[in-house]
N, C-alpha and C positions, 0 to 999 in steps of 0.2 A: 650484530651489525641487522639495522633494516635494510632492502632492497626495496625504493622506490622509483617510479617512473608513470609517466603516461601509456596508457592502453596501444602495446602492440611494440614499448620501448625496447623488449627482447629481455626483462626480467626473469621470465620462467628459463629462457633460452641460457642466459648466466648461469642458474644454478644448475640446468643440466649439461652446462661444459664442467661446472667444480666438482659433480659428481661423476663425471665420465660417461654419462649418458648418450652424450655424442660430444663428437670432437670437434676442436677450433680448426678453424684453417690458417692458424698462426699462433705465435705463444707458447708459453710452456705454465704448466700446471706440477706443483711438487709440494708434496707433504711429506713432513718430519719422517724419517727410518721407525717404527713403531707407533706412528700415529694411528686411530680409527676413525673412519667418516662415515657418518649414515646420514641418509636422502628418504624423506617422508615420501612412500612408493604411491601412484596412482589410480594401479590397476587392483580394483579389488576382486577381481575372479584367481589371479595368479596363485592362490594359496588356499584354493577350494578344498584340495585334497588332505589338508591338514588340519588340526585341532589349533582353537585360538590360541589355547599356550603356547604350542608347536612354532604356531607365525610368528609370536611376537619375539620367542626365542633365536628364530632367525635373524633376527635384525645383529645378531651377532654371529655372522657367518662362523668364524672358525670355532668357537664354541660349540656351535648347534652339529658342526661336522665331528669333532671331538665325540659329541655324545652318541650321535649314530652310530660312529665305529665302532665303539664302546658297546652298544648295543649286539653289534653284528660279531664283534671278538667274543663275547660272553653266550652268545648263541650258537656257536659252533658246536656240532654234536660230539667230536673227538675231542677234549681242549686239551692240547697239549703244552710240554714246558714251554715254546717257541709263543705258543697263544699268552700265556702267562704271563709272559715276558713284555708282549705287545700291550697287553691289558695296563699292565705295571706301568707301564711310559705312559699311555693316554690316561691314566688315573692321576698323574703327575701334573700332567698338560693339564688337564681339566682344576682339579685342585688350584692351580694358578691362575686360571681365567674365574677365579671364583663361581666355580658352576654349581657346588652345591647349593649355592641360596639363588640358582637361576630362577626356578620354578616360584621362588616367594617373591624374587623382586618383581617377575615377570606381570604374577597375578598383584603387586603391589600397586601397579601400574594402571593397571585392566581397573580395578575396585576405582581406583581415584578417576580414569575418563567413565565409571556408568557401566562397565560393564559387569554383572555382577559375580562370586564365586561359581554358582553352577552352571555357567558355559562356558568355563574357561576349557571342559573337553568336550565342547562341542566344536562338530566340523566348521568351515569358514563358510561352506557353501551353505549354511543354513542358516547363518547370520543375516541380520536385516540389514541394508547399506548405509544406514546411519549406525549402525554398530560396527560396521567391516573400516569404517574409517576410523574408528577410536582404535582398534586394532591395531591398523597400519599406522599409527602416530603413536601408538605402545612399544610397535618393533622398530621407531627410527630412536626413540628415547632409551631402547634397551639397553644396558650393560655400559653407562655412564661412556660415551662415545666423546671420540674429542673436537672432532668440530661435526657440528650436527646443522643441516640444509633442510630446511623447511619451506615447500611451498605452499602459501596460504592453509596453513593448517588450523586455522579456526574456521573451513568453511565445513557447513552442516554437521555443527556441533552446540550442543544445546549450552545454555547458560552456566551451569555448573562445570559442564566438560571445560570453557573456556578460562573460567577463574582458576580451576585447579590446573590448567595448562599455566596460566599467568604464574601463577605460584610457584611450580616444579620450576621454570625456566629464571624465575628471582634469584632461586635457590641452585641453581645450575653452575657449578664454576668453570666449565668449557666454554670454547668458541662455540655462538649460535650465528646461522648467517641467514634471514627471514626475509619472504617474501610476503607483505600483509597489506590490503586494504583498510585493516581497519586501526583507525588512530589511535583510539584505547590500547591494543594491543602495543602498537610501536612504540608508544609513550611510555606503558610502562616497563618493557623489557628490554630495550634498545639503548647501549652509549654509545653509539655512532649510525648516521642513516650515510647510505650510500645511491645517491641520484644518480638515474641512468636517462640520461639526455642528449640528445643528437649524437647518439652511438658512443659517447663518452661517458665512465664512470667517476663521479666524482663523490669524495668520503667528506665528509665534515661530522663533527663532534656534537653529541646532544641527540636527544629523543626528536619524534616529527614535528611536535610543537615547537621545538625550539629552532630549525630548521626551517621552518615556514614562517615564524615570527623575526627571525634573524634576518631571512632574508630579502623580506619586506625593508627592514632598519635599516638594511645594506644600500635598498632601492633609494629610501628616502635619501640617504646622507649623501648616494651621486650625484642626487640632484638638484642637492643643497652645496654649490658650489661655495658661497659667503663664508659657512663655517670653519672654524680653526680645528686642527687637529686633535687639539688638547679638547676640547668643546666635545667634537667627536668621540673619542675616546672616552670621558666620563659617561656620554651617552649610552656608549657601549656596557661600560662598566653598573650602570645604572639599573640597565635592561638585565644583565647577568644578574646580578642581585636580587632583584625580582621574582627571574625566572626560579632560581634555586630555592625559594625563602620558602617554599612550600613541599620540598622534595621529600619523599618517603626514606626510611631509615634502611631500604634495601641497598644492597652492594652496590646493584647499578643504578641506582640514584646517587650515592655516595660517589663511587668512580666517576658519571658525569660532572657532578658538582664540581671535583678535583681537576677535570679536565677545563671544565668550563672556565674557570678563573685563570686560565695560559692564554685563552684566547684574544688573539691582537687583532686590532682594524684590519689587517691585511688577510685575515684565518675567515671573515664572512665575506659571503658575495651574493650579489643581489642573483635572483632567479629566472630564469626565461619563461618560467612556469607562465599561462594564460588560465586567468580562471572565470569563469562565467560569469552573468551577474542574475542573480535569482530574486524577484522582489513580487509577492504576490498581493496584489489589492484589494482590497471588498470593494462590491459596487454599492452594497447598502452595509449597514448597522444589523450586528445579529441579534435576534430575542435573546429571552431568560432560558428558553426551553429549545433543543437544539433535535434531539432524537430519542425517541423510547422505542425500548424493543420488547417486548411482551411473550414469555413463553416459546421462544423459538428453537425448534427442532428441524434437523436436516440429517440424512442417510447417503450414503455413497457406500453401494455396494453390497447394501445389507448390512451397515456399521455405521453405529452411529458417530457422527462427528460434533455434531453440535445437539445439545441437552438442556432442554428447559432452561432458556438462555431468556433472561429478562434483566433491564437496565437503564437506565436514564445518563446521555447526557446533557450536558448544560453549560451554558456560553462560557464560563472561564476554565472549563476543562480543556487540559492537554493529553491525551490518551494513549499511551502506549500499551495495545494491546501483545503478550509474551504467551507463546507455548511451546512448548516440545515438538509438537504435531504442526507445523506448515501448514497441509492440507485444513486443518481446522481453522487458522486463521483467514485463510487465502477465501474458503468459505464464505463464512463470517462476513468481509469485505467488499464481496458480490452480493449476499444477500443484501446487505445495506447500501450498496450503490443500485440495485436495483437489476442485476446480470441476472441473477436466482432468485425464483422464488422457493421460502420454505416450504417444507413440509408440513409444517404447522406455525402459527402465533403470527401475530400483527408488526409491522412495522411503520411508525408514526415519525415523521420529520418535523420540526418545528415549521408555521405558519410561515417565518420571516427568513428560511434557510435557503440557501441555496449553496451546491456543494460541488468541488472540483473533486476527481477518482483518478488515480495513477494506478492500476492494476499491476500486478507480479509480472503478468505477462501481455507485453501490450502489441503482441502480432496481429492480433484481427485488427486492429488501427489503420495497418500499412497493407491492407490487403490493394486496395490500385494501386500496383508498383509502379503503374506509368507515371504516378505523379512526381514532378519534382517538389522540391521543400516548401519554394511557395503556395504551390497549387495545392499543398496537401494543408498547409497551415489556412489556409482560405476557407477552408470547411468550418474552422472555429471563429469566424471573424465576423458574425453576421453586421456588424454597425463599420466597418471600414474595412474595404479586400483592397486598398490600393496597394502596389507592390513597393512602395519607398515606406512604408506602415507595417507591413510583413516582417520586411526585411531587418526593420530594427529590431522585431523582437527575437529572430534566428540570430541576429548580432551580437544580441546578450549571451546568448546560448556560442558564440564563436564559432557560428556559419556566415563566413563573409564572401563577398565577391562572386566569383563563378560558383563556387559551394554549396549557394542554397537553389541553384537549377539539375543539381545533379537528382537523380532518379529517388525514389525512399527506399525504391529494391534493393540498391544496392548499401545501404547503413548498418552502422555496425550493433551490437545493443546498446554500446553508450552512448552513440548518437541517435538512437530511437527513443532513449530517454531523457534528451534535451530539448527533442522535439515535441515531446511529452509535456514540459514544463514548460516550454512556448504556448503550447496549448492552454495548460493549465492558466498560465499569466493572464492571457486573454479573454477566459472566462469568468473572470473575477468573482470567485465564490468567498463568501463568507466561514464557508467548513471545508476543511481538505481531508478527505479521505487517501490515505496512501499507503499502500501493500508493498513493502520491503523495496523504498523507494532510492534506496541506495545500492539496489541490486545493478550490476552492471557499470556502473558510476567508475573511474579513476577519484583519487585522492582530493584533487582540487575541485571536481564538482561537488564530491560528498562535502568539501567545507564550506564551500558555496552555497549549496541547498541548505545547509545546519545552520548559515548565517541568514539567509532567508527568512527560514520558517522559525528562527529566536524576533525576527524584525514583525513577523504577521501579527495581527490585531485579531483575529478570529482565533474559531476552535480547530480543534487536530486532532484526527485518530489517526494513528499509524501503528505500523508491525517495521521492524528491522532487528537486525542480527549485529548492528553497530553500537557498541556499548557507549561511547562518548556520543553518537546523536541521542539515547533513550538518557542520560544522561543530561544533557544540558534540554532537554526540550519536555520532559513529562511530566506532570503535575500529579498525576493518578497512573495507577496500572492496574491492567485487569487481564489475569492468567485464565486462560483455557486450561484445563486440566486434560487429561489421554482420555476422560471417560465422558470427555464432553461438555463438562459443566464448566462455569465460572466461578472465578475469587475475585472479589473485589478489596483492590488494595488504593485507599486515598492517601495515597502519600507519594514524594519522588521516590527514584531507583535505589538509590542507596540506602534507602528507610525500608525499599520491599524485601530487596538480598536479605536481609537482618530479619525482618519478618517471615519472608518463606523459609528461610533455612538454609538459602542459598551459602549467605555467608558468615 
């Protein structure tokens, strides 16, 4: 089950109620006797005193308690007959819970997520934050839980770990309830979508794309009152047949297909979701040469994050920059945008280029907190500063009526991102520099941005953790390695995964 909903709709709260972390004000939650539920923990410091391997096994609390109790009994100085009886009982319980396989099972999970064997006995306090995230994920997955709750499990995971997790869940036989902003993940693993909207949870069969497209189909059917029911049913059946045609052979895809074939007209309903309208227009055509970097180097705190980077970007390039080190990506984009000077090397933009830049952190653009949205956007509209004109751009980003008069100081992360897209649309650049543009966006905004960039006629350079975003846009992949050097892959993302040994 994929849980979706606008920012602030209550997705994470819903999972916390299911996990028992917080109490509901009314209603009941029941779990069948003998069934075990696990929840992806978010507190990275809660297990600092334990080793990595111990932290994973703690995901099965009953087993871990028995292991510790066994250690305590066997360590008693004057081991008595009663102690022997107690130890025998513990050994029996330990075997019933498959305790002898615990260490190897935990190790398999850790290695799949990219935590090497030589780190398994390391204390959690010594692990990097990016590694702690993987250990806590392994903890939630450990011991084959009957119900698995995952709140944004792909956050801070590298591409290899995300692919491993997708494949793990595709082969997982029990119930998974997951909150995610990544469409590829929801499409790959989900058989159902739960849409939280207006404080109600509505259940739909299918993955995210099916929910999104079927709700739009329902809206068009609703507006076409002249169409007969038989014609509408035929349209629905044709839509389901097209959607299921390219399904993979996984259990989830097979299960989805069987459920979709049983859907009736009454089962599909239009969504109340609103999508922003993102459309980038170019002031002028772009020439063949876009950007040239020669021997770019940059260090932070004595650590070299960019090393001898030389590359050329041309008119037809739609380039995704990927790395296991987000700092390297953001640093390179700041250098390309002119916000940072490299330690050495040169940057040359083509004569015909005009770029629009979306930074990963847009805080500096909103320092004038006294401005309202119209006044803020006016700074980036030299040709037309009329309120009606500026309202039209803000309206595309779902700011309507008096909303455009609120101060930028009260904007959420997602609202600031939508303001930044208004700014970029006004600037009519023929090159777009986008550093993790889906950050803070809800699924509707991500979909709208993806569609807008697909229609854009200029050159795009971007970073993203959204796999579907990369798959549908990129014609070229540039990977920044951990030593700061780059590897160029002049191919789409699916081919890059194979060439780079990720898939």
